[in-house]
N, C-alpha and C positions, 0 to 999 in steps of 0.2 A: 419490659416490653417497649423498647425505644420506638419501635415502628408506629405505635399509636400516637406518639407525641407530634408527629408530622401533621396530624389531622386535628389536634386540639387537646384539651384537658381530658384525660381518661375518665375522671369522675363525672364530668358533664356529659361526655359521650355515652357513658353507661346508662344514663337516664333517657336517652333518645329512643324513639320508636320510628321505624320506617325512614331512616336517614341513610343516604348513600353519598359518600364523598370520594371523588376520583382525583388523583394527583397526575397532572399532565407533565410530560417532559418539556413541552414548550408552552409558553403563556398562550392562553386562549384569546387570540387577537381577531380571528375571523368572526363574522356574524354568527350568533348562536341562538338557539331557541329561547324564547322568553321564560320558559319554565325551569331553566337552569340558573342557579345562583353562582356567580363567580366570586371567589374569596381569595385573599392573599396574593395580590398582584397577578391574578389570572392563572395561577398554577393549580389552584384547587377549585373544583366545580362540585356543587352539592345539589341534591335532588331527592325525591322520594321514589319508591318503586314504580309507581304509575308513570312518572316522567322519565325514569331510566328506560322503561320499555318504549315509551312514546318517542324518545330521542335516540333510539337504537342506531339509526343510519348516521346521524351526526356524530354520536359518541364513538361509533365503530371506525370512523375516519381519524380519530384522535389517537395519539400514542400515549397510552396511560401506563405510568411506571408503577403506581400502587393504588390500591382501592380499599375503602373501608365501608362495611355494611354494618349498621347498628340497629338492632331490634327489627330486622327484616324477616320475612317469610323465608322458608327454604327455597332454593332455586327451583327445585322440582315441584313446587306447589302450583306452578302454572307453566304450561309449555312456552308461552310468550316470554316469561321471566327467564326461564332456562335458556331459551334461544338467544335472547338479548345478552345474557351474561356470557355465553360462549363466544359471541362476536366481540363484545366490548372488552372482555378480560383476556383475550387470546394472547396478549403480549405482556401482561402485568407480571412484575417481578415480586411484588409484595402484596399479599392479600390479608387483610385484617377483618375478622367477622366477630363482632360483639354479640353475644347471645346466639351463637351458632346453632342452627337446626339441621345442618347438612351432614352428610357422610364426609369424612375427611378425604376419602379417595375421590369423591366427586369434586371436591374443592381443588386438590392439587392437579387434577386432570384438566382444569379450565385453561391452564396456560403452560406450554412447554418451557417457558422462560422463568416460571415462578421459582424463586429461591427461598422465600420466607412465607410461612403460613402461621398466622398469629390468631389465637382463639380465646381472648379474655372472656370470662363468664360463659364458657361453652355449655350449652344445654343438651347436647346430643351425646349420650353414651354410645361408644362404637362397639357393638357386639358382633359375635360370630353370625348371628341371624340376619344382620344387616347386609351381609356381603356374600355374593355368589362368586367367590374368588377363584381365579384360575391364573397360574403364572403367565399364561400367554395373553391375558386380557390387559389392554391398556399399554400406553407408551411409557418409556423410561422418563423420569422426571428429573429436573435439575434441583429439586428441593433440597436445601441443606439445613433449614431451620423449621422445626415444627414445635410450637410452644402454645400453652394455653392454661387456663385455670377452670375449675368447676366448683366455685364456692357454694353453689346451691346444695351440693352433697358434702361440703366441708373439706374439699381437697384443693391444693394449690398447683395442680398439674392436670393433665388430661387422663381420662380413664378409657383405655382402648383394649379390647379383648385380643386374644392370640391371633385369630385369622386376620382381622384388619391390620394388626401390627405386622404380620408376615407380609401382607399385601403392600404395606407402606415401605417396608425394608426392601422388598423385591423391586418395586417401581421407583423408589427414591433411595438409591444406594448411598447418596451423599449426605443423608440426614445425620446430624451430629447431636442435636438436642431437641 
């Protein structure tokens, strides 16, 4: 899972709670809110969920190429968090969620430009009961890579039931692994 290395050491990141790191296409040179921490020559910006929501307007104006969420609540745990995620992640190409609690279809639908969805230590089993699937629901996705692990139940891959798999194949025809 090379995508995680951009954000730091995976072993350290796996111990984090309520950490969000965004990778900007351009260095963050303009004045930024005080509650955002700029790392790595201005290309990485870190914050917690509260500041992610509070800085929605500023972050929504940035072009974010990839994002990492470590130990965060599910996006749908709060309307404000979900709304901020939809605005801020709309152009993201790579999304990494450590300890994911979201439905996979909700994640790949955040950005029509997303090509990689990486879920180390995924906590959400994707079952048929989680999805009211219809082939007409949702847009087609550019996703080509969907990977993850679920060590809590002893497997080094994702566990996805038939209906969510069919939904992903339908909406993400380019997925290879």
